[in-house]
Each structure stands twice: as C-alpha cells, then as structure tokens.
C-alpha positions in Angstrom: 0.0 0.0 0.0 1.3 3.4 -1.0 1.5 6.0 1.7 1.7 9.8 1.9 4.8 10.5 3.9 4.4 14.2 4.6 3.6 13.3 8.2 5.7 10.2 8.8 4.2 9.4 12.2 0.6 9.5 10.9 1.6 7.5 7.9 3.2 4.8 10.1 0.1 4.6 12.2 -2.3 4.3 9.3 -0.2 1.5 7.7 -1.1 -1.0 10.5 -3.8 -2.9 8.7 -4.8 -6.5 9.3 -7.0 -7.6 6.4 -7.9 -10.9 8.2 -10.3 -9.0 10.4 -12.5 -8.2 7.4 -13.4 -11.4 5.5 -17.1 -10.7 4.9 -18.2 -8.1 2.3 -19.6 -5.0 3.9 -23.0 -3.7 3.1 -22.8 -0.2 1.7 -25.2 2.7 1.5 -24.8 5.5 -1.0 -26.4 8.8 -0.2 -27.0 11.0 -3.2 -27.8 9.2 -6.5 -26.4 11.7 -8.9 -23.6 10.9 -11.4 -21.0 9.7 -8.9 -23.6 8.1 -6.6 -25.3 6.1 -9.3 -22.0 4.8 -10.7 -20.7 3.9 -7.2 -23.9 2.1 -6.4 -23.8 0.0 -9.5 -20.1 -0.8 -9.5 -20.1 -1.7 -5.8 -23.0 -4.1 -6.3 -21.0 -5.6 -9.2 -18.2 -6.4 -6.8 -20.7 -8.4 -4.7 -21.6 -5.9 -2.0 -25.2 -5.5 -0.9 -25.9 -1.8 -1.6 -28.7 0.6 -0.6 -29.0 3.8 -2.6 -30.7 6.8 -0.9 -31.8 10.1 -2.3 -34.5 12.7 -1.5 -35.4 12.7 -5.2 -38.1 10.0 -5.4 -37.8 9.9 -9.2 -34.2 8.9 -9.1 -34.9 6.4 -6.3 -37.7 4.8 -8.3 -35.7 4.7 -11.6 -32.6 3.1 -10.1 -34.8 0.8 -7.9 -36.1 -0.6 -11.1 -32.6 -1.2 -12.4 -32.7 1.6 -14.9 -30.1 4.3 -15.3 -31.2 8.0 -14.8 -28.3 9.2 -16.9 -26.4 8.3 -20.1 -23.3 6.4 -19.1 -21.7 3.4 -20.8 -22.6 0.0 -19.0 -24.3 1.8 -16.1 -27.8 0.5 -17.0 -26.6 -3.1 -17.3 -24.9 -3.0 -13.9 -28.0 -1.5 -12.2 -30.2 -4.1 -13.8 -27.9 -6.9 -12.7 -27.7 -5.5 -9.2 -31.5 -5.4 -8.8 -32.0 -8.8 -10.4 -29.4 -10.3 -8.1 -31.1 -8.7 -5.1 -28.0 -6.9 -4.2 -29.2 -3.4 -5.0 -32.2 -1.5 -3.4 -33.1 2.1 -3.1 -35.0 4.3 -0.6 -35.8 7.9 0.2 -35.1 7.1 3.9 -31.5 8.0 4.6 -31.6 6.9 8.2 -32.8 3.5 7.2 -30.1 3.1 4.6 -27.4 3.9 7.2 -28.9 1.5 9.8 -29.0 -1.4 7.3 -25.4 -1.0 6.2 -21.8 -1.0 7.5 -20.3 1.8 5.3 -22.0 5.0 4.0 -20.8 6.8 0.9 -21.9 10.5 0.7 -22.1 11.8 -2.9 -24.4 14.8 -2.7 -24.1 17.9 -4.8 -21.7 20.6 -3.9 -22.4 23.3 -6.5 -21.0 26.8 -6.6 -22.5 29.0 -3.9 -23.6 32.6 -4.4 -20.3 34.0 -3.3 -18.3 31.7 -5.7 -17.3 29.2 -3.0 -18.6 25.7 -2.4 -22.2 25.1 -1.2 -22.0 22.5 1.6 -25.6 22.7 2.8 -26.4 19.2 1.4 -23.4 17.8 3.2 -24.6 19.3 6.5 -28.1 18.0 6.1 -27.0 14.4 5.2 -24.5 14.5 8.2 -27.4 15.2 10.6 -29.3 12.2 9.1 -26.3 10.0 9.4 -25.8 11.1 13.0 -29.4 10.2 13.9 -28.9 6.7 12.6 -25.5 6.2 14.3 -27.0 7.2 17.6 -29.0 3.9 17.4 -26.1 1.7 16.1 -23.6 -0.2 18.3 -21.4 -1.5 15.4 -18.5 0.5 14.1 -19.8 2.3 11.0 -17.6 4.2 8.4 -18.8 7.4 6.8 -17.1 8.2 3.5 -17.3 11.7 1.9 -16.8 11.6 -1.9 -17.9 15.1 -2.9 -15.4 17.7 -4.2 -15.0 20.1 -1.3 -12.4 22.6 0.0 -9.8 21.2 2.5 -11.2 21.1 6.0 -14.8 20.3 4.9 -14.8 16.7 6.1 -13.5 17.4 9.6 -14.9 20.9 10.1 -18.3 20.7 8.4 -19.5 17.1 8.2 -17.8 15.5 11.2 -19.0 18.0 13.9 -22.6 17.5 12.7 -22.3 13.7 12.9 -20.7 13.8 16.4 -23.2 16.3 17.8 -26.3 14.4 16.7 -24.9 10.9 17.3 -23.1 11.6 20.6 -20.3 9.4 19.3 -16.6 10.1 18.7 -14.9 9.6 15.3 -12.1 7.2 15.2 -13.3 5.4 18.3 -17.0 4.7 17.7 -17.3 5.3 14.0 -14.9 6.0 11.2 -14.6 9.1 9.0 -13.0 9.1 5.5 -12.5 11.3 2.5 -12.3 9.2 -0.7 -12.2 11.4 -3.9 -13.4 9.9 -7.1 -11.5 10.1 -10.4 -14.3 9.1 -12.8 -14.6 10.6 -16.2 -18.1 11.0 -17.6 -18.6 8.6 -20.5 -16.1 6.1 -19.1 -17.0 6.2 -15.4 -17.7 2.4 -15.0 -14.4 1.5 -16.7 -12.6 4.0 -14.5 -14.1 2.6 -11.4 -12.8 -0.9 -12.2 -9.4 0.3 -13.4 -8.8 3.5 -11.4 -5.8 5.8 -12.1 -5.3 5.9 -8.4 -7.3 5.2 -5.2 -6.9 7.9 -2.5 -8.1 7.1 1.1 -8.0 10.0 3.5 -8.6 8.9 7.1 -7.9 9.6 10.8 -7.5 6.1 12.1 -6.0 2.8 10.9 -9.3 0.8 11.3 -11.1 2.9 8.8 -8.2 2.8 6.5 -8.3 -1.0 6.6 -12.0 -1.2 5.9 -11.9 1.1 2.9 -8.7 -0.4 1.5 -10.3 -3.9 1.6 -13.4 -2.6 -0.1 -11.2 -1.4 -3.1 -8.9 -4.4 -3.1 -10.6 -6.1 -6.1 -9.9 -3.0 -8.3 -6.7 -1.6 -6.7 -4.5 -3.5 -4.4 -2.3 -0.5 -3.7 -4.4 2.4 -2.5 -2.8 5.6 -1.3 -3.6 6.2 2.3 -3.2 9.7 3.6 -4.7 12.4 5.8 -8.2 13.7 5.1 -7.0 17.2 4.2 -4.5 16.0 1.7 -7.1 13.7 0.1 -9.5 16.7 -0.2 -6.9 18.9 -1.8 -5.7 16.2 -4.2 -9.1 16.2 -5.9 -9.1 19.9 -6.4 -5.5 19.9 -7.6 -6.2 17.1 -10.1 -9.2 19.0 -11.6 -7.5 22.4 -11.6 -4.5 20.8 -13.5 -6.9 19.3 -16.0 -8.5 22.7 -16.5 -5.0 24.2 -16.9 -4.1 21.7 -19.6 -7.2 22.6 -21.6 -6.5 26.3 -21.4 -2.8 25.8 -22.2 -3.6 23.8 -25.4 -6.1 26.4 -26.5 -3.8 29.3 -26.0 -1.2 27.5 -28.2 -3.9 27.2 -30.8 -4.8 30.9 -30.7 -1.1 31.7 -31.0 -0.5 29.4 -34.0 -3.6 30.3 -36.0 -2.6 33.9 -37.1 1.0 32.7 -37.7 -0.3 30.1 -40.1 1.3 27.4 -38.0 -0.4 24.0 -37.6 -1.1 24.0 -33.8 -1.6 20.2 -33.8 1.7 19.6 -35.5 3.3 21.7 -32.7 1.4 19.9 -29.9 2.0 16.4 -31.4 5.7 16.9 -30.9 5.2 18.5 -27.5 3.2 15.5 -26.0 5.8 13.0 -27.1 7.8 14.1 -24.1 6.1 11.9 -21.5 9.0 12.3 -19.1 8.6 16.0 -18.5 5.3 17.0 -20.0 3.5 14.1 -18.3 0.5 13.3 -20.5 -1.1 14.2 -23.8 -4.6 14.2 -22.3 -6.4 17.5 -22.8 -3.2 19.0 -24.3 -4.6 19.8 -27.8 -6.4 22.9 -29.0 -10.1 22.6 -29.0 -13.1 24.1 -27.3 -13.6 25.4 -23.8 -13.7 23.1 -20.8 -17.0 22.6 -19.0 -19.0 20.0 -17.0 -19.8 19.6 -13.3 -16.1 19.5 -12.1 -13.6 21.8 -13.8 -15.3 25.2 -13.8 -16.7 24.7 -10.3 -13.4 23.7 -8.8 -11.4 26.3 -10.5 -13.7 28.9 -9.0 -13.5 27.1 -5.6 -9.7 27.2 -5.6 -9.6 30.9 -6.6 -12.1 31.6 -3.9 -10.1 29.7 -1.4 -6.9 31.6 -2.4 -8.7 34.9 -2.0 -9.8 34.0 1.5 -6.2 33.1 2.4 -4.8 36.2 0.7 -2.7 34.0 -1.7 -1.9 35.3 -5.2 -2.6 32.7 -7.9 -2.6 34.6 -11.2 -2.4 31.6 -13.4 -5.4 29.9 -11.8 -7.2 33.2 -11.6 -6.7 33.4 -15.4 -8.2 30.0 -16.2 -11.9 31.0 -16.3 -11.2 34.2 -18.4 -9.0 32.2 -20.8 -11.7 29.5 -21.1 -14.3 32.2 -21.8 -12.0 33.6 -24.5 -12.2 30.2 -26.3 -16.0 30.6 -26.3 -15.7 34.1 -27.6 -13.4 32.9 -30.3 -16.0 30.4 -31.4 -18.7 33.1 -31.4 -16.4 35.4 -33.6 -15.8 32.6 -36.1 -19.5 31.9 -36.4 -20.4 35.6 -36.7 -17.8 36.0 -39.5 -19.8 33.5 -41.6 -22.9 35.8 -41.5 -25.2 32.8 -41.2 -28.9 33.4 -40.4 -29.3 29.8 -39.1 -26.6 27.8 -37.3 -26.6 24.1 -36.5 -24.8 22.9 -33.4 -23.7 19.3 -33.5 -23.0 18.3 -29.9 -24.6 20.1 -26.9 -23.3 18.3 -23.8 -19.8 19.3 -22.6 -18.3 16.1 -24.0 -19.4 13.1 -26.0 -21.0 10.1 -24.4 -22.9 11.9 -21.6 -26.2 13.9 -21.3 -24.6 16.2 -18.7 -25.3 19.8 -19.7 -23.9 21.4 -16.5 -21.8 24.4 -17.5 -21.4 23.1 -21.0 -19.5 25.8 -23.0 -21.8 25.1 -25.9 -24.7 26.6 -24.0 -22.7 29.8 -23.7 -22.1 29.7 -27.5 -25.8 29.3 -28.1 -26.7 32.1 -25.8 -24.4 34.5 -27.6 -25.7 33.5 -31.0 -29.3 33.8 -29.8 -28.6 37.4 -28.7 -27.7 38.1 -32.4 -31.1 36.9 -33.5 -29.6 33.8 -35.2 -31.8 30.8 -35.5 -30.4 27.7 -33.7 -30.9 24.0 -34.3 -29.0 21.4 -32.5 -28.3 17.7 -32.2 -26.8 15.5 -29.5 -27.2 11.7 -29.5 -27.2 11.5 -25.7 -29.7 14.3 -24.9 -33.5 13.9 -24.9 -35.8 16.8 -24.0 -37.2 16.4 -20.5 -37.3 17.7 -16.9 -33.7 16.7 -16.3 -32.6 19.6 -18.4 -34.1 22.1 -16.1 -32.8 20.2 -13.1 -29.3 20.5 -14.4 -29.7 24.3 -14.7 -30.7 24.4 -11.0 -27.2 23.0 -10.2 -25.5 26.0 -12.0 -28.0 28.8 -11.1 -25.3 30.9 -9.3 -22.4 30.1 -11.7 -24.4 30.7 -15.0 -27.7 32.5 -14.4 -27.5 33.9 -18.0 -28.1 30.4 -19.4 -31.6 29.9 -18.1 -33.1 31.2 -21.4 -31.0 28.7 -23.4 -31.9 25.8 -21.2 -35.6 26.7 -21.5 -35.3 26.8 -25.3 -33.4 23.5 -25.7 -36.5 21.2 -26.1 -37.5 23.2 -29.2 -33.9 23.5 -30.5 -32.9 19.8 -30.3 -33.5 17.7 -33.5 -33.6 14.0 -33.9 -30.6 13.7 -36.3 -27.6 15.7 -37.4 -29.1 15.9 -40.9 -32.3 17.4 -39.6 -30.3 19.9 -37.5 -28.2 20.9 -40.5 -31.2 21.5 -42.8 -31.1 25.0 -44.2 -28.2 26.0 -41.9 -25.7 28.4 -43.2 -23.1 27.4 -40.7 -22.5 24.1 -38.9 -20.7 24.1 -35.5 -19.1 20.8 -34.6 -18.5 20.4 -30.9 -18.3 16.6 -30.7 -16.3 14.1 -32.7 -19.0 11.4 -33.0 -19.4 8.8 -35.8 -22.9 10.0 -36.7 -21.8 13.6 -36.9 -18.7 12.8 -39.0 -20.9 10.7 -41.4 -23.5 13.4 -41.7 -20.9 16.1 -42.4 -19.1 14.0 -45.0 -22.3 13.2 -46.9 -24.3 16.4 -46.6 -25.5 17.8 -49.9 -26.0 21.5 -49.1 -23.0 23.8 -48.8 -22.5 25.4 -45.4 -19.6 26.8 -43.5 -18.2 24.4 -40.9 -16.7 25.8 -37.7 -14.8 22.9 -36.1 -14.2 23.0 -32.3 -12.8 19.5 -32.0 -10.7 18.9 -35.1 -12.8 16.3 -37.1 -10.9 14.1 -39.6 -10.2 15.6 -43.0 -12.6 13.0 -44.6 -15.5 14.7 -42.8 -14.6 18.2 -44.0 -16.8 18.4 -47.0 -17.3 22.1 -46.8 -15.1 24.4 -48.9 -15.6 27.0 -46.1 -14.0 24.9 -43.3 -12.8 26.8 -40.2 -10.8 25.3 -37.3 -10.9 27.2 -34.0 -7.2 26.8 -33.4 -5.7 25.2 -36.5 
C-alpha cells in the first residue's frame, strides 16, 4: 500500500492494517444518486456488495430501484439491472434506514458553486445530521465516506461535527470518517471505477483505512492512504490541473492560427515528451472546458486563495482564458454571416447527457442574442425535466443560461441531418461517428466551424474553419 509521507508518524500509524479482520463483504449505503452516486452504487454491487441507494429525489430512487439508469453512461444501466436482479441493490428515500442497514456509508451529494463563488455545503450538513441520527442507534462500528469535491477542511470541520453532535459518538473510536475522492470521467466512469488511475483514502484512524482499503482491493491492491485534508486537496489539484491543460492547449492554438502554423503539429511533438510534459490528455487545441467539475473547482480554488490572501494569477486566469475560447467560437460563427446555425453536440463532452456548465450553452446564448436561428443535435440528450434540473445546479455560476436551457427542447433535433437542414453554418463540438458521417455526406454547402478537429474526410465544406488550426 502506498503511503503519503508528509507526516511520517501519521503514515506509520495508518499502515497498521490486518485484512484478516475483514473477510465478509460489507453492506454499503450510497447517499446521493447523482452521477458519482449512481455509478458507485452500480459498481459496488457488481463487486458483490449489498448496496442501498438513498436520495430525496423520489424519481431517481424509483428509476434506479427498477434497475434503470437515470443518466447516459456506458454500461451503467446493465450493472444496475444486474444488481437489482441479483437482489444486491435496493433504493430508498429514507437516509436513516439506509445507514442503519449497512456498514459503510458513501456520501455523494451535490456541492455546487455557492452565491459567493465558493462551495455550497448545505447538502453535506443535512446528510451528516441524518447519518448522526442513525449512528445514535447503532452499536457496530460504521464508516462514513465523503466523496464530494470540497475545500480542504470540509470533512473534519463541516461534516464531522454534525455527525458527532447528533450521534453523541466520537470519530475514530465509535465510527470511522474518511474522504475518498473519485476520479471518474463521464462517459467512461464504469471502466474508470474498475481500473482507477489511483485510489486515495483520507482517514484519521487505521481501522477505517483497513475497511476502505479492503473494499477497493478487487480493483486496486495498492491504494494511497493519507490524511483527510491531503485527500481533499488532491481532488481539487487534479481538476485544476486538467483545467490548466485545456486552457494551455487552446492558447497555443490561438497563437498558432494567425501565424499560419499547424497547432496540432506543434502539440503532437510537445506531447511526445512523457517524461517531462506528463500526459497528452487535454493538451490539444479545441473548445472550452465545461461540465460539473472543472469550472466549479477552478472557482472554488480561486475563492479559497482569495480567502487566504494568496496570489494565484495563473489559476485566476483560467476562467477568463476559457471564456476567450467561447468568444473565439462566437467570432468565427459571426464571420460566416449565417442566419441559421446548426450545433452538433450540446453536452460538454461526447457520451454523456450532462449539460452542467457546457460551454456550448454559452455559445448558443451569444448567437441567440444576435437573432440567429439555432438548431442542435446531441445523440445523448433527450428533452425532459432533467434539463431544467441541471440548470438548478448552476444557477449561481451561470444564471444567464436559463433562457437557453428553457429553449433547448425546441432546438434539439432527432438527427444531425435534420439539424443541418437550411443551416448556413454548422458548428461541430463533438467528434462522433454519426456527426462525421452526416458532415461527409451532406448535400448542401455550409460553413463548418470545427471546435474538435474532425478528420479531414468529414470536412466536405469548402468553407471549413478550425478554432485553433
């Protein structure tokens, strides 16, 4: 087992793990059945654990309880169906009951951007009180695992005090507390769970470390055990780094374009250096970053730095730089003078129906202000109440997008060909087979603004424009 050695004494204490004490598979409750919660529930049941999913949203509880996935995610529906059929997976709206019936509780509730730009922890506090109520009635040692992205100190200063106050019990002695960040990519979350890039377990006592390490043993025999604060910050640092890589690649693209230099040729050479430049992932010019993690956590880190009086100009510049990539796309579309624009790809990335802080929504909002008619296609998105629910998540971060979210049901078309009908410009924001095929075979001539660098075989338009190449 790997070990963080910043605090050698703590690390030595946490390394005292006797797996022989934990032969039986623990029962697990997962509170919060959003993206991370639903994936965790399904994957843990696939490892043979009895799992209970809990959420205040009765629709999610019912959907998952029938073995159906509430979101678009590869293999998730199959695992949920198998878990329900095998009588390993059940759901409830009763959080207290879920905790009482299990040995470990995973907390995966929403932590959206708060009104002041920080992290909204109200859901964590509410769940902590419910967990405390259940623990008050339990004699057995129970482990509470926070999986939400939160500022350092949240687990021990926000969640823990609520549990101890309500339960009357002491962490480390009568129950365990843990922060276990997830590193799941939307679209490949199930595969990432079973083959994680790393498993980080932040704890305060060796017993809790042993329980969680054994839980993950089938997918990672060498978890990294560390302090809770380090584990909390690792999640932020990971996502801020990913956000940094996106902006860096795009800035190279913006530099190369006016010079007539092929930005991908430049970056293809750059990423060959895996010894110093680490990884090619994200490091190519394209569109802005979005989704439920990167924008929110960049804001959270800049907010945290402001509170601490720390100057972080590069991180402060990430959101403006990211917005410049949206503005660049808007400028390129405006230059085509199209009256109708087709948007191929609306979610922030292919293979998901997640619209939270998708930069495509910002692009649509700006074009709508110009009076441009918009049609759109995304194979993963179907009109429905979930679209409005996703806007609720980003109401403080992107209040200007409400009009776009409300208009989406009328904008979305059943196929890329239908979306492109009579469009003067086609904006490509996802590199999907159906989109490439439609572009390559389309009969009408239209400008193509490419945000993802589609293959040359799909660039049928004589007026093809790449955002950074």
